[in-house]
C-alpha positions in Angstrom: -16.5 -14.7 -116.7 -20.1 -15.5 -117.0 -21.7 -18.6 -115.3 -23.1 -21.2 -117.7 -26.4 -20.6 -115.9 -26.5 -16.9 -116.3 -28.8 -15.3 -118.9 -27.3 -15.3 -122.3 -29.5 -13.8 -125.0 -27.2 -15.1 -127.8 -27.9 -18.7 -127.0 -31.5 -18.4 -126.3 -33.5 -19.5 -123.2 -33.8 -23.2 -124.1 -30.1 -23.8 -124.9 -29.1 -21.9 -121.7 -31.5 -24.1 -119.6 -29.9 -27.3 -121.0 -26.4 -26.1 -120.3 -27.3 -25.0 -116.8 -29.1 -28.3 -116.1 -26.2 -30.3 -117.3 -23.7 -28.3 -115.2 -25.8 -28.7 -112.1 -26.3 -32.5 -112.7 -22.5 -33.0 -113.2 -21.7 -31.1 -110.0 -24.3 -33.1 -108.0 -22.8 -36.4 -109.3 -19.3 -35.2 -108.5 -20.3 -34.1 -105.0 -22.3 -37.3 -104.1 -19.6 -39.6 -105.5 -17.0 -37.9 -103.3 -19.0 -37.7 -100.1 -21.1 -40.9 -99.9 -19.1 -44.1 -99.1 -19.9 -47.3 -100.9 -22.1 -48.9 -98.3 -22.0 -52.4 -99.8 -18.3 -52.5 -99.0 -18.9 -51.7 -95.3 -17.9 -54.6 -93.0 -21.2 -54.5 -91.1 -23.3 -54.2 -94.2 -25.2 -57.4 -93.5 -26.0 -56.5 -89.9 -27.3 -53.1 -91.0 -29.5 -54.6 -93.7 -30.9 -57.3 -91.5 -31.7 -54.8 -88.8 -33.4 -52.5 -91.3 -35.6 -55.4 -92.5 -36.6 -56.4 -88.9 -37.3 -52.8 -87.9 -39.4 -52.3 -91.0 -41.4 -55.4 -90.2 -41.9 -54.3 -86.6 -43.0 -50.9 -87.8 -45.7 -52.5 -89.9 -46.8 -54.8 -87.0 -46.9 -51.9 -84.6 -49.0 -49.8 -87.0 -51.4 -52.7 -87.4 -51.6 -53.3 -83.7 -52.2 -49.5 -83.2 -55.2 -49.8 -85.5 -56.4 -52.9 -83.6 -56.1 -51.1 -80.3 -57.8 -48.0 -81.6 -60.8 -50.1 -82.6 -60.9 -51.6 -79.2 -60.6 -48.3 -77.5 -63.4 -46.9 -79.7 -65.6 -49.9 -78.5 -65.0 -48.8 -74.9 -62.0 -51.0 -73.9 -60.0 -48.2 -72.4 -57.4 -50.6 -71.0 -56.0 -50.6 -74.6 -55.3 -46.9 -74.6 -51.7 -47.2 -73.4 -50.9 -50.0 -75.9 -52.4 -48.0 -78.7 -50.2 -45.0 -77.9 -47.1 -47.2 -77.4 -47.6 -49.0 -80.7 -47.9 -45.9 -82.8 -44.8 -44.4 -81.1 -42.8 -47.6 -81.3 -43.7 -47.9 -85.0 -42.3 -44.4 -85.6 -39.0 -45.2 -83.9 -38.8 -48.5 -85.8 -39.4 -46.7 -89.1 -36.6 -44.3 -88.4 -34.2 -47.1 -87.3 -35.1 -49.0 -90.5 -34.3 -46.1 -92.7 -31.0 -45.1 -91.0 -29.9 -48.8 -90.9 -30.7 -49.3 -94.5 -28.5 -46.5 -95.6 -25.7 -47.2 -93.1 -26.0 -43.9 -91.3 -23.6 -43.1 -88.5 -26.8 -42.3 -86.5 -28.1 -45.9 -87.0 -26.5 -47.2 -83.8 -27.9 -44.7 -81.3 -31.3 -44.8 -83.1 -31.3 -48.6 -82.9 -30.4 -48.4 -79.2 -33.5 -46.2 -78.7 -35.5 -48.5 -80.9 -34.6 -51.5 -78.8 -35.8 -49.7 -75.7 -39.0 -48.6 -77.3 -39.7 -52.2 -78.5 -39.1 -53.5 -75.0 -41.7 -51.2 -73.5 -44.2 -51.8 -76.3 -43.7 -55.6 -76.1 -44.2 -55.6 -72.3 -47.5 -53.7 -72.7 -48.8 -55.9 -75.5 -47.9 -59.1 -73.6 -50.4 -58.1 -70.9 -53.2 -59.2 -73.3 -52.4 -62.9 -73.4 -55.6 -63.9 -75.2 -55.3 -61.4 -78.0 -53.4 -62.9 -81.0 -52.9 -59.5 -82.6 -51.2 -58.2 -79.5 -49.1 -61.3 -79.2 -47.9 -60.9 -82.8 -46.9 -57.3 -82.0 -45.1 -58.3 -78.9 -43.1 -61.0 -80.7 -42.2 -58.6 -83.5 -41.0 -56.0 -80.9 -38.9 -58.6 -79.1 -37.3 -59.7 -82.4 -36.6 -56.1 -83.4 -35.1 -55.2 -80.0 -32.8 -58.3 -80.3 -31.7 -57.4 -83.8 -31.1 -53.7 -83.0 -28.9 -54.7 -80.1 -27.1 -57.2 -82.3 -26.4 -54.7 -85.0 -25.3 -52.1 -82.4 -22.9 -54.6 -80.8 -21.2 -55.3 -84.1 -21.2 -51.8 -85.5 -20.2 -50.4 -82.1 -16.8 -52.0 -82.4 -15.9 -49.4 -85.1 -16.1 -46.7 -82.4 -13.6 -48.2 -80.0 
């Protein structure tokens, strides 16, 4: 028996491509529908989505603070080198936590645990610059993110017990 995607000179190349494309699409829909749970029905849906939003906000704040620190380092203020590095790294962790939380991944909880820790370290460093409003905003965003990550992990972690 020939596959609907195998070459068939009787039908011509265009008709064969349409048949093959339709078969692949139908298979993909069938597989995705049977594997991916309906996230909106998950009991911790609200916690995951709130966490995703706070993490995404923190990622943007960290990226902005990274740019601010990079400018200061370029002007010779080397004491901002550590905060610059921490902000860019923290932003990456927050970005990953936001994505995994938004889609309800089973890896969201351990990633959010790491995110909370990264945010603690970043906030602590940014708080050293008390007169810098940009750094204060980053520190606040990191504190909020760490709190929300821990809250989500606490609620979602009950599923594992």
